[in-house]
C-alpha positions in Angstrom: 0.0 0.0 0.0 1.4 3.4 -1.0 1.8 6.1 1.6 0.3 9.6 1.1 3.8 10.9 0.4 4.4 8.2 -2.3 1.1 9.0 -3.9 1.9 12.7 -3.9 5.3 11.9 -5.4 3.6 9.9 -8.2 1.2 12.7 -8.9 4.0 15.2 -9.1 5.9 12.9 -11.4 2.9 12.6 -13.7 2.3 16.4 -13.8 6.0 16.8 -14.8 5.7 14.2 -17.5 2.5 15.8 -19.0 4.1 19.3 -18.9 7.1 17.9 -20.9 4.7 16.6 -23.6 3.2 20.1 -23.9 6.4 22.0 -24.2 7.6 23.0 -27.6 5.8 22.7 -30.9 8.1 20.1 -32.6 6.3 16.8 -33.4 7.8 13.4 -33.2 7.8 13.3 -37.0 9.8 16.5 -37.4 12.3 15.4 -34.7 12.7 12.0 -36.3 13.2 13.6 -39.8 16.0 15.8 -38.3 17.5 12.9 -36.4 16.7 14.5 -33.0 14.2 11.9 -31.7 15.2 9.8 -28.8 12.8 7.1 -30.0 14.6 3.8 -29.7 13.7 0.1 -29.6 13.3 -1.1 -26.1 12.5 2.2 -24.5 9.2 3.2 -22.8 7.4 6.3 -24.0 4.3 8.5 -23.4 2.8 10.6 -26.1 -0.5 11.9 -27.4 -2.0 10.1 -30.3 -4.9 10.7 -32.7 -5.4 7.5 -34.9 -5.8 7.8 -38.6 -8.7 5.3 -38.6 -10.3 6.3 -35.4 -13.8 6.3 -37.0 -13.5 2.5 -37.6 -11.8 1.5 -34.3 -14.0 0.2 -31.5 -11.7 2.0 -29.1 -8.2 3.5 -28.8 -5.9 5.1 -26.2 -5.3 8.8 -26.8 -2.4 8.8 -24.3 -0.4 5.6 -24.9 2.3 4.3 -22.6 4.3 2.2 -25.1 7.4 0.0 -25.1 8.9 0.5 -28.5 9.4 -2.8 -30.4 10.0 -1.7 -34.0 10.7 1.6 -35.9 9.8 2.1 -39.5 10.2 5.0 -41.9 6.7 6.5 -41.2 5.6 4.5 -38.1 6.7 2.7 -35.0 5.3 -0.3 -33.3 5.0 -0.9 -29.6 3.4 -2.4 -26.6 0.8 0.0 -25.1 0.5 -1.4 -21.6 -2.6 0.6 -20.9 -4.5 -2.2 -22.7 -3.8 -4.5 -19.7 -5.4 -4.1 -16.2 -2.9 -2.9 -13.6 -2.3 -6.3 -12.0 -1.6 -8.0 -15.3 0.4 -5.0 -16.5 2.7 -5.4 -13.5 3.1 -9.2 -14.1 3.9 -8.5 -17.8 6.5 -5.9 -16.9 8.2 -8.2 -14.5 8.4 -10.8 -17.3 9.7 -8.2 -19.7 12.5 -7.3 -17.2 14.1 -10.7 -18.1 14.7 -9.1 -21.5 16.7 -6.1 -20.2 20.1 -5.4 -21.8 21.5 -4.6 -18.3 20.4 -4.2 -14.7 21.7 -0.7 -14.2 18.2 0.9 -14.7 19.8 4.0 -16.2 19.6 5.7 -19.6 21.5 2.8 -21.2 18.9 0.3 -20.1 16.3 -1.0 -22.6 14.3 -4.1 -23.4 15.9 -6.3 -26.0 12.7 -7.1 -27.7 11.2 -7.9 -31.1 7.8 -9.0 -32.4 9.1 -12.4 -33.2 10.4 -12.8 -29.7 7.1 -11.8 -28.2 5.1 -14.1 -30.4 7.3 -17.1 -29.5 7.5 -16.7 -25.7 4.5 -18.2 -24.0 5.3 -16.3 -20.8 4.9 -13.1 -22.7 1.4 -14.0 -23.9 -0.1 -10.7 -22.6 1.5 -8.8 -25.5 -1.3 -9.6 -27.9 -3.8 -6.9 -27.1 -1.0 -4.3 -26.5 0.8 -4.5 -29.8 0.0 -1.4 -31.8 1.3 0.6 -34.8 1.6 4.4 -34.5 2.0 6.6 -37.5 4.4 9.5 -36.9 2.0 11.8 -38.7 -0.7 11.1 -36.0 1.5 11.6 -32.9 0.2 14.9 -31.6 2.9 15.8 -29.1 6.5 15.4 -28.4 7.4 11.9 -27.3 8.5 11.6 -23.7 10.9 8.7 -23.1 10.4 7.4 -19.5 13.6 6.8 -17.6 14.0 3.1 -16.6 14.0 3.9 -12.9 10.6 5.4 -13.4 9.0 2.6 -15.3 7.2 1.2 -12.2 5.6 4.6 -11.5 4.6 5.0 -15.1 2.8 1.7 -15.6 0.7 2.0 -12.5 -0.6 5.5 -12.9 -4.3 5.7 -14.1 -3.6 7.8 -17.2 -5.0 5.7 -20.0 -7.5 7.9 -22.0 -9.6 5.5 -24.0 -12.0 6.8 -26.6 -14.9 4.5 -27.6 -15.0 2.3 -24.5 -14.4 2.3 -20.8 -11.2 0.9 -19.3 -13.2 -2.0 -17.9 -14.5 -2.8 -21.4 -11.1 -2.6 -23.0 -9.5 -4.8 -20.3 -12.3 -7.3 -20.6 -11.7 -7.5 -24.4 -7.9 -7.7 -23.8 -8.4 -10.6 -21.4 -10.2 -12.4 -24.2 -7.2 -11.9 -26.5 -4.6 -13.4 -24.1 
């Protein structure tokens, strides 16, 4: 159980992260085109997203918390952990920790991860509802890379912003998929 001080610290941390998203007008696409993006496979990131096909999606997360799995020329793919209920999200992250490139939990730390690896590892079965593709042109904020030492804070904060369905409905559908 978290203390009031820990909860206040988590809320302050979240406010700081949201303010970082709002600062500046450079989009992820413009940063990536200029080689300034810190987007990297195995990192965790927050951003604001407006899907291209939102009219046909049953639901989507406007504020994804994603572990980057693949980077393409006009998109990136990742695991949006908001699609999992908090308890399962924690279990999934612990299992993913086995894929870290080091145990330093500093800026060099990342998940050594690929779609092929996720698909073949039965202990990582929770990835199925989380795997999403994001078009650079639809990322509506700067991308905020979360420091490895802050991953535990980030995954437990209730910041998912689903459009089209409630969190409970999304999590129920996700459970069906894994």
